[in-house]
C-alpha positions in Angstrom: 0.0 0.0 0.0 1.3 3.4 -0.9 1.9 6.0 1.9 -0.6 8.8 1.3 0.0 10.6 4.6 1.6 13.5 2.7 -0.8 13.5 -0.2 -3.0 16.6 -0.7 -5.9 16.5 -3.1 -6.4 19.8 -5.0 -10.0 19.7 -6.4 -11.3 22.4 -8.7 -14.8 22.9 -9.8 -16.7 24.3 -12.8 -15.1 26.7 -15.2 -11.7 26.6 -13.6 -10.4 24.9 -16.7 -10.9 28.3 -18.4 -8.5 30.1 -16.0 -6.3 32.5 -17.9 -9.1 33.2 -20.4 -12.1 33.7 -18.1 -12.5 37.2 -16.7 -8.7 37.7 -16.0 -9.6 41.0 -14.3 -11.2 38.9 -11.5 -9.4 35.6 -11.6 -5.9 36.6 -13.0 -4.0 35.4 -16.0 -2.6 32.2 -14.5 -4.0 29.0 -16.0 -4.9 25.9 -14.0 -1.7 24.3 -15.4 0.3 27.3 -14.1 -1.2 26.9 -10.7 -0.5 23.1 -10.8 3.1 23.8 -11.6 3.4 26.3 -8.7 1.8 23.8 -6.3 3.9 20.9 -7.4 7.1 23.0 -6.8 5.9 24.1 -3.4 4.7 20.6 -2.4 8.2 19.2 -3.2 9.8 21.9 -1.0 7.4 21.0 1.9 7.7 17.2 1.5 4.1 16.9 0.3 2.6 15.5 -2.9 -0.4 16.9 -4.7 -3.1 15.2 -6.8 -4.7 18.1 -8.8 -8.0 17.6 -10.6 -10.7 19.7 -12.2 -14.3 18.9 -13.2 -17.4 20.7 -14.2 -19.6 18.1 -12.5 -20.8 18.4 -8.9 -21.1 14.7 -8.3 -17.5 14.1 -9.4 -16.3 16.6 -6.7 -18.3 14.6 -4.1 -16.8 11.3 -5.3 -13.3 12.8 -5.1 -13.9 14.1 -1.5 -14.9 10.5 -0.5 -11.8 9.2 -2.4 -9.5 11.5 -0.5 -10.6 10.1 2.8 -10.6 6.5 1.5 -7.0 7.0 0.2 -5.9 8.5 3.5 -5.0 11.9 2.1 -3.7 14.5 4.5 -6.0 17.2 3.3 -8.1 18.6 0.5 -7.8 22.0 -1.1 -11.2 22.7 -2.7 -12.0 25.5 -5.1 -15.6 24.5 -5.8 -16.2 27.5 -8.1 -19.9 28.4 -8.3 -20.8 25.2 -6.4 -19.5 27.0 -3.3 -22.7 29.0 -3.2 -25.2 26.3 -4.3 -24.1 22.8 -3.3 -25.5 21.3 -0.2 -24.2 18.0 -1.6 -20.6 19.3 -1.2 -21.4 20.6 2.3 -22.7 17.2 3.3 -19.7 15.4 1.7 -17.2 17.6 3.6 -19.1 16.9 6.8 -19.1 13.2 6.0 -15.3 12.8 5.8 -12.6 13.2 8.4 -10.1 14.5 5.9 -9.7 18.3 6.5 -10.8 20.5 3.7 -9.5 24.0 3.0 -11.8 26.2 0.9 -9.8 28.1 -1.7 -10.8 31.1 -3.9 -8.8 33.2 -6.3 -11.0 36.2 -5.7 -12.7 37.3 -2.5 -16.4 36.3 -2.9 -17.4 38.5 0.0 -16.5 41.6 -2.0 -18.5 40.5 -5.1 -22.1 40.0 -6.0 -24.4 39.2 -3.0 -25.2 35.7 -4.2 -21.5 34.8 -3.8 -21.5 35.8 -0.1 -23.0 32.5 1.0 -20.5 29.6 1.1 -21.9 26.1 1.8 -18.3 24.8 1.4 -17.2 27.3 4.1 -19.8 26.0 6.5 -17.8 22.7 6.8 -14.3 23.6 5.7 -11.5 23.7 8.3 -10.4 27.1 6.9 -10.9 29.4 4.0 -8.2 31.2 1.9 -9.5 33.7 -0.6 -8.6 36.9 -2.5 -4.9 36.2 -3.1 -5.2 35.0 -6.7 -3.2 31.9 -7.5 -1.3 32.4 -4.3 -4.5 31.4 -2.4 -3.6 27.8 -3.3 0.0 28.2 -2.0 -1.2 29.8 1.3 -3.6 26.8 1.8 -0.8 24.3 1.0 1.5 26.0 3.5 -1.3 25.7 6.1 -1.4 22.0 5.6 2.4 21.7 5.9 2.4 23.8 9.0 -0.3 21.7 10.6 -2.8 24.6 10.9 -5.6 22.3 10.0 
């Protein structure tokens, strides 16, 4: 059996595959591949490994959260995109697992449209990192390495 105690799942939801093209004034010019490269470099420095994934399908995110626990992952970084504000299924999935989840956002949803102020993910996440662009992911990964969750 493979040791997964230093494995961090990085799960990305709908439309994040379009980063770099989609509203760069809000989300920045980094692509998801750029962010993956930054995370892989940082993870190596910290003695961690990442498993980065993206889907536009809510149920797949739920399945991956369950998988993270089943595989013994150390933590999950979750940028659920718009599902953050709509998905009770993700709220329930996070509550159903013991693996700590950090909610990650490139922008700061609390400074945007009112419908983005509610975070179902945040209701169950161990912590939230938002508003730092691509660096939000790095800040969250550092929190895992430092044992802050």
